[in-house]
Residue, then its C-alpha position, 0 to 999 in steps of 0.5 A: m414469385h417473391t421470396p422473403p429474405r431469410t433471417h437467422w433464428w438467433r437474430a430473430r430471437l435477439r430482436a424479440s428481446r433486445t432490451t434483455a440482450l443489451a443488458l446482458a451485453a453491458l453486464v458481460l462487458i463490464t465484468a470482462f473489463l474488470a476481470a481483465a484489468f485486474p492482473r494488468a493493474r496489479e502488474a502496473y503497480e508492481t512495476d512502479g513499485v520496483r522502479h521506485a524502490l531502486g530509483s529512490a535509493p541513493p546512487d551507491l545502493r543501485t550500482v554494481e561495482i567490480t574491483v581487482s586489487r593489486a594482489d589479484l593481478t595476473g600477468g608479468d607487467p602490472a603497468a600494462a594491467y593499469a593502462a587505459p586501453e586495457l581497462a577500456r577493453q575489459d570494460r567492453a567485455i564486462r558490459r557484454q556479460f550484462t543481459a536483460p533484465l540486468r541493464i546498465a546506464a552506460a552514460d554514467a558508467v565509470h572505470g579506472v584506477r584508484t588508491t585504496k589507501a590514501p597517501a598523506a600530503q606533506d605540504a605544510w600549507l594545507p589546512r590541518p584542523e587538529g594537526l594531522t596531515p590531509l589524506l588525498s586519494l588518487y583517481a585515474v578515471s574515465g569520462l571526466d570530460r563528459h561529467a565535469g565542466v572546466i572552470r579554470g585551467r584544463l583537464p589533466h594530461a597523461a604523464r609519460p611512463g615513469a614520470r614522478t610528476l602528474e597532473a590532476a584536477v579538483t572540484v571547486a568545492t575541494a579547492r576551496t576547502l584545501r585552499l588549492h588553485e591552479g598551479s598548486r603542487l602537492h607532494l605525496a610519497g613517491l609522487t608530485v601532483r600539480i593542480c592543472g584545473l578546477l572543475t564543477p560536476r555537471a550532475p553532482q547527485g548523479p552516480y558518477w559523483a555521488v557513489d564516491p563523494l571524495m571525487a567531488t568534495a573534501r570531508q573531515d574524518v576522525s582518526v581512530g587512535p586516542p585521542p580522536q583527531r579531525y583531519w581532511r580527506a579529498g580526491l585528486l582526479l588524474a588523467p585516465g592514462d595515469g593509472p600505471a603511475l599510481p603504484a608509486a604512491a599507494e596501493p592501487e585498485k582497478f574498478w568498474r562501476y555500473p549504475l543500473d538502468t531501471g527504466a525498462l525494469t518490470g515487476r516480473d523482472a525483479p526475481l530474475l534480476r536478483e538471480r543475475l546479481v547473486s550469480l555475478e557476486h557468488g555464482a557462475a557469472q562471477a566465474r565468467l567475470r574473472t576470465v575477463a577482469g582477472a582471477g581476483a575480480l569481485a562484484d558487489s552491489a546492494v541492489d539485491g537487498l533492495l529487491d529482497s525488501f520489495a519482494r517481501t512487501r509484495a509477497a505480504i500484500a498479495p494475500v490481502l489483495a487475493v481476498a478482495a479478488c476472490g470476493i468480487g470474483t465470486v459475486a460477479a460469477v453469481v450475478l452472471l448466473m442470476t441474469a439467466g434467471p429471468a430469461a429462463a423463467r420467461r421462456h419456461a413454457e416455450l422450452a418445456l413445449l420443445r422438450a415435450r415435442g421431442a427436442s433433445l437436451a443437447g440440441l436445446t442447450g446448444q441452441l440457447a448457447a448459440e443465442t447467448a454467445a452472439v451477445a456475450l462473446p462480443a461483449a467479453a471481447a470488447g471488455g477485454g480490449l478496453a482492459l488492454l488500455v490499462p497499463g500492464e505487460r502481459l496479455l495472456p492473463s487478461l485474455l484468459a480472464a475475459a474469455a472466462v467471463g464470456l464463457l460464463g455469460t454464454l453458458a449461464l442460461p443453457l446450463r440453467a435451462a438444462a437443469a430445469h428441463r433435464r426431464p419433463r415434469p408437470a408444472e408445480r410451484g417450487d416455493l422456498v418455504r416448501a422446498r426440502p433440501s436433498r441429500r446431495r445438497t446436504v453433502a455439498e453444504l457439509t463439504l463447504l463447511v469443512l472447507a470454510v473451517g480449514a480456510v479460517l484455521a489456515l489463515r489464523r495459523r499462517g497469517t498474511a505476513a508469511g507471503g504467497v497466495d493460498t487459494l483456500v486462505s484467500a477464499a476464507p471470507v467467501l466460504l464463510s459467506g457461503i456457509a452463512a447464506l446456506v444457513l439463512t436459506r434453511l432458517y428462512p421459512l421459520p420466521l415466515r411461518l411464525a410471522a404468518r400465523p398472527a398476521a392471518r388472524r388480523a383483519g388487515l390484508t396487507g401483512f398476511l398477503s405480503l408474507a404469503r408472497a414472500g414465502r412463495a419465492p422460488a427455491t432459486a432465491g438462494l442465489p441472490l441471497l448468496a450474492l448479497v451475503v458474499a458481497l456485503t461480507t467482502a465490502s465489510f471486510g474490505g472496508s475494515v481493511l481500508a479503515g485499519i490502514a488509515t488508522a495505522r497511518d494516522r497513529a504512526a504519523l501522530t507518534a512521529v510528530g506528537a501533535e499536529a505540528r512540531i517545531s524543534a531546534g537545538r537551542a531555545l526558541p524565541e518567544a516571538l515565534r510562539r506568539a506568531v505561530a499561535r496566531v496562524p489559522g487552525v492553531t488551537d494551542a502552541v505549547p512550549v516545552r523544555i526537553g533534555i536528556q538525563p542519564a539513568d542511574d541503572n546504566g539503561p536507556p537515558l530519560y527524556l525530561v519534559i518540562a511544560d505548563a501542566e494546564a496547556y500540556s494536559r489540553l494537548a495530551r487530550a487533543t492528541g490522545l497521547g497519554a491524557f491526564d488531569a493537570r491537577e495531578l501535576a500541581d506544584p506541591g510546594g515546599d521541599r516535597p518531591l515534584p509529581a511526575l508523569v512517567p511511562p510504565g517502563f519507568v516504574t518497572r526500572f525505578g519503582r515509585a520511590p522519589m529520585a533525584l535528577q540533575p538538569e541544567f536548572g539544578q537538582l530536582v527530586i521527583r516522584p512518579q504520580v501519573v503513569r501513561g504509555d505515551t506523551p506528546a513530547q516523546p511518544g513511546g519513549d522513557f520520559v519524565v514530565l514535570n510542571s514548569r511552575s514547580v521547576a520555576r519556583l525551585h530554580p527561578d534564576t536558571y529557569a528564567d535564563p533565556a538560554n534555557g528557554p523552550s526548544l520545542l513547540l507542539l501545536s494542536g488544532h485542525a487544518l493548520d496553514a503550513r505555508a503560514l507556519r513556514t513563513a512565521l518560522r523564517a521570520h522569527t528564527p535567525p539563519s544561525r539558529p535554524a529550527r525544524l518544522t514537522l507536520r503530522s499531515a506531511e508525515r501521514a502523506a509520506l507513509a503512503d508515497s510508495p507506488l507499491q502501497q498506493g497501487a495495492e490500496r487503489l486496487y483494493t478500493t476498486a475491488v470493494g467498490a465493484g463488489a458493492g456495485f455487483a451486490l446492488l445489481a444482484l439485489l435489483l435482479s432479485l427484485l425485478r425477477d417477479a416484477p411483472q407478477r407483482a404489477q399484475l397483483l397490484s392491478r387486481l387488488r386495485t380493482m378490489g379497492l386497494t389504496p395506493a398507500q396499501g399498495r406501497r406497504l404491500m410492496i415494501l413488506e413483500a421485499l423486506p424479508q429477503v433483503l432484511l435477511a441478507a442485510l442481517g446475514g451480511v452484518l453478522t458474517g462480516a463481523a464473524a469474518i473480521r473476528l475470525l480472520g483478523p488475528g491472521t491478517d497483517l496490514t503492516p505492509l500495506a499501511l506502513p512502508g518498511a515496518p516489520g509485518d511478521g506478527a510482531r507486537n507492533a503489527v497492524r491488525l484488522p480492526f472492527d470498524a462499525a461503519s464498514l459493517l453497517l453502511p453496506s447493509a443499510g445501503v442494501l435496505v435503502l435501495a430495496l425500499a426505493v425499488a419497491l416504492a418505485q415499482a408501486w408508483w409505476s404500477g399505479r400509473r398504468r391502467e388495469s386493462t394494460e396489466l390484466r389482459a386475457g390469456d396473460p400467463r403471469 
């Protein structure tokens, strides 16, 4: 006897609803991927940010230096303490004190003995700019053979103990400055140093040379006493074994210098690294260090300050990102719950029959959970596995996020079915219009209202600049959206009833039928409305955040440059340069400006005197938006009357509006404040005085026409300036002896966004907003497709009664429009309310401007009211709803009535 193969019931169920299972698997996979990738992406950009913060700093700021002065030496033999073997032994012991994450770049570490007070060279042939003798610091350092190449001569050899003549090497740059050569002898106090070789640094910008520039190049210093005089300072590089001879020349100091290795540093390591550094400078690690290096050993580093700046920026960015994460997480959770709606409605009769025949609620729930787990859990595992491809350090947060998504996808259908079939009840319509809220729902709504009010007040009081993530504060936009969705759900029946009464008295069928169908939406339709309102609010809030960041950077770049491009020099620019840049593609105006500094009579900040052609400068001010004015207001008054001037409000506060005299290089000018503006292109935000060049030329024609007094500044306006052509014109028309500087607004704008911490946070925020918009559209599709079979059958029945295709399309649109229009209107109003209520407490300065104070200061970047961010998401929802309704009407019209109107069909 042939026995048919046994098939598991859940496998048969999946085969029967293959499309639904695949759709659920795809949704869970995408959601699990986003949820698991979020913490990894955040860790990745934080790691890039801390490495950039330390790696981009000058070498002296990312180095740990340990010093022991002569007074702090222990032991009876100072010479032994300065010996090379002793220093090397201490170096090995100190390195063992450094443990992860405090890692050092061993190849660039250096130790030795140096003089803290440079001895003076007594040789008369050395250069003396103003008569003072050069000061020469002595370095007996390790690793000279690895970090320098010998150009001439050789490396120094250690002198015998007690010798008064030492060998030293110098770099080629130092030798050229001090006119040294191989064999030169330098006589210091108590020592004679003979130059035995000329060296060239192998990595002059590396930590070995750049931390103490005197080792590589000589420099001019200025003496303290009056009158100040210039003199040369340089470094002489001795053999490592010559450390014991340094006390004969000057006060010596032992030192060990360790550059940090940031290659393996992560964002999570930053707090521990700072703790290790602070302990090394002031805590228990310093005590252990002194047992190795000496009782007076001191450790110093600027790395802890860099880490503090990084931590402040990260803490200020975190609350803004948490708002986006909370919004998209809520929308994703609601969409996952919505996916159970069509399946629960499709299987309602089946589950009700099982309950009527004695199936327990626990058994029914377990069976449904097993069915969905067979789809959701593998999809969540696949999404979590794909998220591991995103760079990051920790696995546990990502795995927990993917597991939470899988669990929610598994339990959505069982929990919804359990709520619907908790006790057998007769079949009845649960229309949204006829539903009456229960007491429990009222209490829950009031609780949500209290939480929303508390979150808004907390965010306005604390702000995001305080740092740290507060769950209640982060959920403020979501709570506002929830309140709005609940209010709209309660108010939804009222406009339908008001619109249905006049529609019932009209002769047409479409309006009344569509409103009646919209009113028969199930009471669970509040879930799609919640998803749409939350998603639209999150998208509006996020779009406003991104718009605020872009606006702040544009404004900061414009303030720094004053125009699209700025060409400045310390002397007058040639007229040929102005003509050349005026012909560059994209340049609209090239405005020459004379700018000078005038001391103020009140001993306050100096005044910047700006002289330019009023017509051209007025066009530039209008184009940039920096203090636009009418050129006629600065017209030449003629005669000896005071010249009208454009000044800032601070000028009027300091000097009033009475005429005052200025004394530039052209000659005396008597001015009178005529126009008051807060900014001007030549000196945005400064204390400026703008005059018409024609007035100055009339009063002082000779001195004004002198080429030496020509314009030293060119301000360029236009669009899409050709930077390469500008640089070519600058090189062609400025001699090397009179270099000019080109500053582009686009370059300044790009420099404001070059921090990996800001770039990563901005990308993550943009992705979150985009994902939220995608989930919103999915929620809309699910809500529209929930009753698609019933609508298709209704259209088929009505077509048998004479309904035309145009009327069918109109019916589909009018039926879908009330809820979608309600959600779009709610999204706009809630987004505007969120921006209005949360804007004062949201500081975007850490995201927009690197290094700027974000502590609620007057120049902090606040959340703007961006109309496009508010209207475009809602408009997109409306357009998609209309497209789906039209597509459904078109597809239904292609099917035969006999296909839709089958006997016994329960739809």
